[in-house]
C-alpha positions as CSV (number, residue, x, y, z in Angstrom):
1,M,15.7,-12.9,-12.4
2,I,13.7,-13.6,-9.7
3,L,15.1,-15.7,-6.7
4,E,12.8,-18.9,-6.0
5,E,12.1,-18.1,-2.5
6,F,10.8,-14.7,-4.1
7,R,8.5,-16.2,-6.5
8,I,4.9,-16.2,-5.9
9,N,3.5,-18.4,-8.6
10,G,-0.4,-18.3,-8.9
11,D,-1.1,-16.2,-5.8
12,V,-3.5,-13.7,-5.8
13,A,-2.6,-10.0,-5.2
14,I,-5.0,-7.2,-4.7
15,I,-3.4,-3.6,-5.2
16,S,-5.4,-0.9,-4.1
17,G,-4.8,3.0,-4.0
18,Y,-5.1,6.2,-5.7
19,D,-2.1,6.7,-7.5
20,P,-1.7,5.4,-10.9
21,G,2.0,5.4,-10.6
22,W,2.0,3.2,-7.5
23,L,-0.8,1.1,-9.0
24,K,1.1,0.1,-12.1
25,V,4.7,-0.3,-10.7
26,L,3.5,-2.5,-7.8
27,S,1.1,-4.6,-10.2
28,V,3.8,-5.5,-12.5
29,A,6.4,-6.2,-9.8
30,L,4.4,-8.9,-8.3
31,A,3.3,-10.2,-11.8
32,Q,6.7,-10.5,-12.5
33,A,7.2,-12.5,-9.6
34,G,4.3,-15.1,-10.7
35,A,1.0,-13.3,-9.1
36,N,-2.4,-12.7,-10.5
37,I,-3.3,-9.1,-10.0
38,V,-6.6,-7.3,-9.2
39,V,-6.1,-3.4,-9.5
40,A,-8.5,-1.7,-7.3
41,S,-8.9,2.1,-7.4
42,P,-11.3,4.9,-8.0
43,N,-9.3,5.7,-10.8
44,K,-10.9,3.5,-13.8
45,E,-8.7,4.6,-16.0
46,A,-5.4,3.5,-14.2
47,T,-6.8,0.3,-13.0
48,E,-7.2,-0.6,-16.3
49,S,-3.7,0.6,-17.6
50,A,-2.1,-1.1,-14.7
51,A,-4.3,-4.5,-15.6
52,K,-2.9,-4.3,-19.3
53,E,0.6,-4.5,-18.3
54,V,-0.2,-7.2,-16.3
55,R,-1.9,-9.3,-19.0
56,H,1.2,-8.2,-21.5
57,L,3.2,-10.6,-19.1
58,G,1.1,-13.5,-19.4
59,N,-0.7,-13.0,-16.2
60,R,-4.3,-12.8,-15.3
61,A,-5.7,-9.3,-14.4
62,V,-8.7,-7.7,-13.5
63,S,-9.2,-4.1,-13.0
64,I,-12.0,-2.9,-10.7
65,S,-13.2,0.7,-10.2
66,L,-14.8,1.6,-6.7
67,D,-14.6,3.5,-3.7
68,L,-12.1,2.6,-1.1
69,T,-14.0,3.9,1.4
70,S,-17.0,2.2,0.9
71,R,-17.6,-1.1,3.1
72,H,-20.2,-2.5,0.6
73,E,-18.0,-1.8,-2.9
74,I,-14.9,-3.5,-0.9
75,E,-17.1,-6.5,0.0
76,A,-18.6,-6.8,-3.6
77,L,-14.7,-6.4,-4.7
78,T,-13.9,-9.5,-2.4
79,E,-16.8,-11.8,-3.6
80,Q,-15.9,-10.9,-7.3
81,V,-12.2,-11.8,-6.4
82,I,-13.1,-15.3,-4.9
83,A,-15.5,-16.1,-7.7
84,Q,-13.0,-15.4,-10.2
85,F,-9.8,-16.8,-8.3
86,G,-11.0,-19.1,-5.4
87,R,-8.8,-17.1,-2.9
88,I,-6.9,-13.8,-1.7
89,D,-3.3,-14.6,-0.8
90,I,-2.0,-10.6,-1.1
91,L,-3.3,-7.2,-0.4
92,V,-1.4,-3.9,-0.5
93,N,-3.2,-0.8,0.7
94,S,-1.4,2.4,-0.9
95,Q,-4.2,4.5,-0.3
96,N,-2.8,8.0,0.6
97,L,-4.2,11.4,0.5
98,Q,-1.9,14.2,1.1
99,F,-3.0,17.2,3.3
100,G,-1.2,19.9,4.7
101,K,-2.6,22.9,6.9
102,P,-2.3,24.7,9.9
103,F,-3.6,22.8,12.6
104,L,-5.8,25.6,13.9
105,E,-7.2,26.2,10.4
106,V,-8.1,22.4,10.0
107,S,-12.1,22.0,9.7
108,E,-13.8,19.0,11.0
109,G,-14.8,18.1,7.9
110,E,-10.9,18.0,6.4
111,W,-10.1,15.8,9.5
112,K,-12.8,13.4,8.7
113,Q,-11.8,13.2,4.7
114,V,-8.3,12.6,5.5
115,M,-9.1,10.0,7.9
116,E,-11.6,8.3,5.6
117,N,-8.9,7.7,3.0
118,N,-6.2,7.2,4.6
119,L,-6.9,5.3,7.6
120,N,-10.6,4.1,7.9
121,S,-10.3,2.9,3.8
122,I,-7.4,0.7,5.4
123,F,-9.1,-0.6,8.1
124,R,-12.1,-1.9,5.7
125,C,-10.1,-3.5,3.2
126,S,-7.8,-4.9,6.0
127,K,-10.7,-5.9,7.9
128,V,-12.7,-7.7,4.5
129,V,-9.9,-9.2,3.4
130,G,-8.2,-10.2,6.4
131,K,-11.2,-12.1,7.3
132,L,-10.8,-14.2,4.4
133,M,-7.2,-14.8,5.0
134,V,-8.0,-15.5,8.7
135,K,-10.1,-18.3,7.4
136,Q,-7.8,-20.0,4.7
137,N,-5.1,-19.5,7.3
138,A,-2.8,-17.7,5.1
139,G,-2.3,-14.2,3.9
140,R,0.1,-11.2,3.7
141,I,-1.2,-7.7,4.2
142,I,1.1,-4.6,3.3
143,N,0.5,-1.2,4.0
144,I,2.4,1.5,1.9
145,V,2.7,4.6,4.7
146,S,4.5,7.8,4.7
147,G,7.2,8.4,7.2
148,A,5.4,11.4,8.7
149,G,3.4,8.3,10.5
150,E,6.8,8.4,12.6
151,R,7.7,12.0,12.4
152,G,5.9,15.3,13.1
153,L,5.3,17.8,10.2
154,P,5.0,21.3,10.6
155,N,1.1,22.0,9.2
156,G,0.9,17.8,8.7
157,A,-1.0,17.0,12.3
158,V,-4.2,15.2,10.2
159,Y,-1.8,13.9,8.0
160,C,0.8,12.7,10.2
161,A,-2.2,11.1,12.5
162,S,-3.9,9.3,9.6
163,M,-0.3,7.8,8.9
164,G,0.6,7.0,12.6
165,G,-3.1,5.1,12.7
166,V,-2.2,2.9,9.9
167,I,1.0,2.2,11.6
168,Q,-0.6,1.1,14.6
169,L,-3.1,-0.9,13.0
170,T,-0.3,-2.7,11.2
171,R,1.5,-3.5,14.2
172,A,-1.6,-4.6,16.2
173,L,-2.9,-6.9,13.3
174,A,0.4,-8.6,13.3
175,L,-0.1,-9.8,16.7
176,E,-3.7,-10.4,16.4
177,W,-3.5,-12.7,13.2
178,A,0.2,-14.2,13.9
179,R,-1.7,-17.5,14.6
180,E,-3.6,-17.7,11.6
181,N,-0.6,-17.3,9.5
182,V,-1.3,-14.0,8.2
183,R,1.7,-11.4,8.3
184,V,1.2,-7.8,8.2
185,N,3.9,-5.4,7.4
186,A,4.1,-1.9,6.7
187,V,6.4,0.1,4.1
188,G,7.1,3.3,4.8
189,V,8.0,5.7,2.0
190,G,10.0,9.4,2.1
191,W,9.4,12.5,0.0
192,M,8.4,11.0,-3.5
193,E,9.3,12.3,-7.0
194,N,5.3,13.0,-7.7
195,D,5.1,15.4,-5.0
196,I,7.0,18.1,-7.1
197,E,6.6,19.4,-10.2
198,V,9.3,18.2,-13.0
199,G,11.9,21.0,-13.0
200,Q,10.8,22.9,-10.0
201,K,13.6,23.7,-7.3
202,D,13.4,21.2,-4.7
203,P,13.9,22.5,-1.0
204,L,13.7,19.4,0.5
205,L,17.2,17.7,-1.5
206,N,19.4,19.0,1.3
207,H,17.2,17.0,4.3
208,I,17.7,13.6,2.1
209,P,21.1,12.0,3.0
210,M,20.9,10.5,-0.8
211,R,20.1,13.9,-2.4
212,R,17.1,12.5,-4.5
213,R,13.6,11.8,-3.7
214,G,12.3,8.4,-4.5
215,K,10.2,6.8,-7.0
216,P,8.0,3.6,-6.9
217,E,10.2,1.5,-8.5
218,D,12.7,1.9,-5.3
219,I,9.7,0.6,-3.2
220,A,8.3,-2.2,-5.3
221,P,11.4,-4.6,-4.5
222,L,10.5,-4.4,-0.6
223,V,6.9,-5.0,-1.2
224,L,7.8,-8.2,-3.2
225,F,9.8,-9.3,-0.2
226,L,7.2,-9.0,2.1
227,A,4.8,-10.5,-0.2
228,S,7.0,-13.5,-0.6
229,E,7.9,-16.6,1.4
230,A,11.3,-14.8,1.7
231,S,10.2,-12.9,4.6
232,S,7.9,-15.7,6.2
233,Y,9.1,-15.0,9.7
234,L,8.6,-10.9,9.4
235,S,5.4,-9.1,10.9
236,G,4.4,-6.6,12.5
237,H,7.5,-4.0,11.2
238,V,7.8,-0.7,9.4
239,Y,10.6,-0.6,6.9
240,F,11.3,2.9,5.5
241,V,12.7,3.5,2.3
242,D,13.3,7.0,2.0
243,G,16.9,7.8,1.0
244,G,18.4,7.8,4.8
245,V,15.9,10.4,6.4
246,M,14.8,8.6,9.3
247,A,18.2,7.8,10.3
248,R,18.4,11.2,11.4
249,G,16.5,10.5,14.4
């Protein structure tokens, strides 16, 4: 049962990202609350699989395969969405290319690749879609980031910098677009199940107070909350879903 203030009936949501699990879980969660879904990813099979799940619920769904680092392709995406739906109400950015390497061994090419996928893609999506939201005087942008954006990690300088950039972009845009009724928030995730092979001994469990890794289903209710009018007075925040890790300080 979805409480009325969590309903987003008829809203149009773009779910973008790379991971098939994230795309499907977040698409279905917003669809269950009434949204029509556009799934956008370079992974053509994942986009269609997520869209198919949404259609099974009776909602409209479009799957679009594109390069999320390309401004031209993002602009083409928004034009297609506007042509089919007339508006864009929600944008979920879940781009996350993981990368770990001692900083002194990182090449400039690797730095650029991580920034292009993790930060620049969200910059471009937020700019293109945000322009439409500002014009229609309404919208919600939700960025899925890693807790590494707030905490340093050994051999993770590049990844941490990219996630930190997304967090600061979130806060700045929330201030810049507040009067245009465009809310911008972020969800910070901890260590996830898909980061480790099934059956492999997990050395990180002792660092997670809840003694388990997270999964996309742990994040979906918060994403729905931030996409709905239940969070109408919230903007510029990062909400961590990490089994208590950030509470360690």
